[in-house]
Each structure stands twice: as C-alpha cells, then as structure tokens.
LUMMIMI-769621 format. One record per residue (C-alpha): x negated, y negated, z negated. Coordinates in steps of 0.05 Angstrom, whole numbers. Example, Ala and Ser with C-alpha at 12.3 -4.5 7.8 and 13.67 -1.06 7.14 Angstrom:
     px     py     pz
   -246     90   -156
   -273     21   -143
! end
This chain:
     px     py     pz
     -5      2     -6
    -63    -45    -15
   -103    -33     42
    -28    -45     91
    -24   -114     44
     48    -98     18
     19   -107    -46
    -42   -160    -65
    -89   -115   -108
   -105    -45   -114
    -86    -44   -178
    -25    -71   -172
     -2     -7   -134
    -31     40   -178
     17     16   -241
     71     14   -190
     54     89   -164
     44    102   -245
    104     74   -263
    160    113   -228
    163     50   -176
    147     89   -106
    173    147    -71
    142    180    -10
    189    230     29
    246    216    -25
    200    253    -74
    180    213   -129
    101    198   -129
     64    196   -196
    -10    206   -158
    -36    136   -144
    -94    176   -102
    -51    215    -58
    -59    220     10
     -5    198     60
     -1    213    143
     34    182    200
    103    189    200
    104    191    118
    179    143    102
    146    110     36
    205     81    -12
    178     17    -54
    221    -16   -102
    178    -88   -107
    199   -154   -131
    274   -145   -142
    276   -110    -78
    269    -48    -48
    226    -32     12
    231     35     52
    168     38    115
    148     86    157
     73     98    166
     53     89    240
    -30     86    237
    -84     85    193
   -141     22    194
   -217     33    169
   -212    -24    137
   -163    -70    104
   -151   -132    150
   -117   -187    157
    -35   -192    156
    -32   -184    236
    -62   -116    231
    -30    -89    170
     32   -108    204
     16    -45    249
      0      6    205
     81     13    186
    143      9    218
    197    -33    159
    257     12    157
    299    -36    112
    322    -99    117
    275   -146     75
    323   -192     33
    288   -248      5
! end
C-alpha cells in the first residue's frame, strides 16, 4: 500500500493491517509482509472511507503519484 501511495508511510500500512483494516481477496490480512499478486483485490478501511483496489502491476521502486496510479485499479467510488 505504501509502494502504491495509498498511505504515506510503511508504518501506517503495517498499522492498518495489524489493526484489521485490510482485506486481501475478502480475507482479513494479519501479516503486514503478506505478498500480493496481480489480480488480487485489496479492501482498505481508511479515513472514514473504504477503498477497493485491484492490483494491476508492480514497480521496482516507489515512484511519483502518476506512476503509482498504474499499479492498481480503483473498484470503489472514492468519496471525499
């Protein structure tokens, strides 16, 4: 999630997983280091919203926001 710029810090991503706010393919994830693959659907409860993201690719390094947007497809309407 940090790599794709869904959250600002790796520690924030780990805290979300450990507190039960992340699901991978509908199953609550308990391990922050769980590997995901292309096609996985990640559901994240974040900032009073729920985001549903489908993994579409990976980058070798964390890039800017534009390059991060091609790593996933937003399946839910984001309300702000």
